[in-house]
N, C-alpha and C positions, 0 to 999 in steps of 0.2 A: 357478871353476880354470883355471889360463892353456892358452891354447890349446896352444899348444908342448907342455906335458907329454903331453896326448893325444896330439899328433901323435908322440913321441919313445915315447911306451906303444906306441901301435899299430904300430908298427917295431920295438920291441923284441920284442913279443909277435910276429908275423911272422919274425922272424929266428928267434927259440925253436922255432917250428912247425917252421919250414924245417929244420936241425940235426936234429928229431927224424923227421922224413921220412928225413934221409940215411940218419941211425943205423941207422934200419928198414929202407933199402935196402941199406945195407953187411952186417948182421947176418942177411938175409935171401936172401943174392943167390946163394948154393949150395942153396938151395932147390929141386927139381924143379918146374918149372908159376909158380913166384914173378912176378909182374907187377909192375917198381917202381912205384913213386909219383911222380909229379911235382909240382912247385910252378909257378904261375904267376900272376907278380907284376905288375900295367902301373904306372905315373902316371897317377894323375886329375888333372886342373888343378882349383883350388879357384872353385869359381864363387859368388857373393854379390853383396851392394852395395856393403862396403868388403872391404880388406885390414886385416888383422890390425895395430896401432901400438906400437912398442918402450914400453915404461913407464921411463923414469928415474927 
């Protein structure tokens, strides 16, 4: 399968997770003793012998 699809699905999965955490934080904001969850993302460089090539 194309590497771009895996990259896009990884980003979509992380966005969905981020939305779920935000929704949970908002829903429980008024609960005594509630501690909000944090999402931490960082860019990771791609390492390897070659870069993906465009297919025409």
